[in-house]
N, C-alpha and C positions, 0 to 999 in steps of 0.2 A: 733571543740568543743568536749570536752570529755563528755561521758555519762557513767553512771554505769548501767549495766543490772543486776538487782537483781532477783535471781531465788528462788521462793517460792514453796515448795512442802509439801505434807502431809507425814511426816516421817513414820508414822505407815503403810501407804500404800506402801511406798518404801521398807520397811523391808519384805514385803510379796512377793516381786518379785522373781521369780525363777532364778536359775543360768543362764539359757539360756537368759533370759530377761535382766539380769544384763550385760551380755556380749554385747547384742544388744545396750543397753542404753550407755554403756561405749564407744562402737564403734561410736555411733552417736555423742557423745560429742567430741571424738577425731577428727572426720571429721569436725565438726563445728569449733573447735579450729584451725585446719589446714587451713580452709577457711578464718578465721579471720586473721591469720598470712600472708597467701598468698595475701590477699587484703591490707595488710599493715595498718590495723586499730586497731590491738590488742595492748593495753597498758599493761594489766595484768589481772589476774583472778585466782581464786582458788575455790576449793570445801571446804565447811565448815564441821566440825565434827557435830555430832548430837547435837541438842539444849540442851539435858539433860547434856551434858558435858561442857556447858557454865557456866560462872559465871557472876552475875549481881552486879554492884557496884552502890550504891546510896548514896547521902548525905542528911540527914534529921537533921535539927536543928544543923548544924555544925558537926554532927557525921557521920562517914562513916559506911555504912552497906554493908556487902558482903553476897550475897545469892547464893547458888549453884543452877544450872539449870536455865531455862528461867524464866523471871519475870512474863510473862503473858501466860495463856493457849490460844493458837490460833489453828485454823483449819490447817493452813499452816505455815511452819517454813522456815526461810531463810537458804537455803542449799548451796548457792554459789553465785559467781558474776563474771562478766567480766567488765573491763573498756576498752572502745573503744574510738577512736578519729575519728570522721566523720564530714562531712560538716554541717549537720543539724539534727533536730529531726526526720524528715522523714527517713533519712538513719539509724538512731539509732533504730527506730521502725521496720524497715525492718530487721535489724540484730536480734533484739529481737524475731521477729516472726519466724525466722529460727532456733533459739536455741531449742535444744531438750527439755529444761525446759518448753517451751510453750506448748508442747504436754502432759507433765506429771504434770503440775502445773500452776503457774501464773508468768508472767514476769512483773517487774516494771522497767521502764526506767526513770532515774533521771539525770539531768544535774549535772556535777561536777563543783563546784564553786571554782576557784583558789583563795587561800588566799595569 
């Protein structure tokens, strides 16, 4: 079964990380990604740009509205994701707990529904 591991972090806090710490975090994510690949469970994943660089599209009364930036102010922003294929939810939760994002923010694990 496929699961999406969503990584939520406080962007303001991340911007305050020193260069040494950025190198550490980047190394941790590289090691984690390598472990996913070596285990044969990684389907895909990417880091996302800051939420301020996003665009929100809505339809209201048949009219399309386009807004720059995030739609809602939240404490944590979606910063990236991994899609993995594992046997069950317990395995997905185990991989989520090992993700560096679990140390610096919040991980959401959600099953992928094939259409």
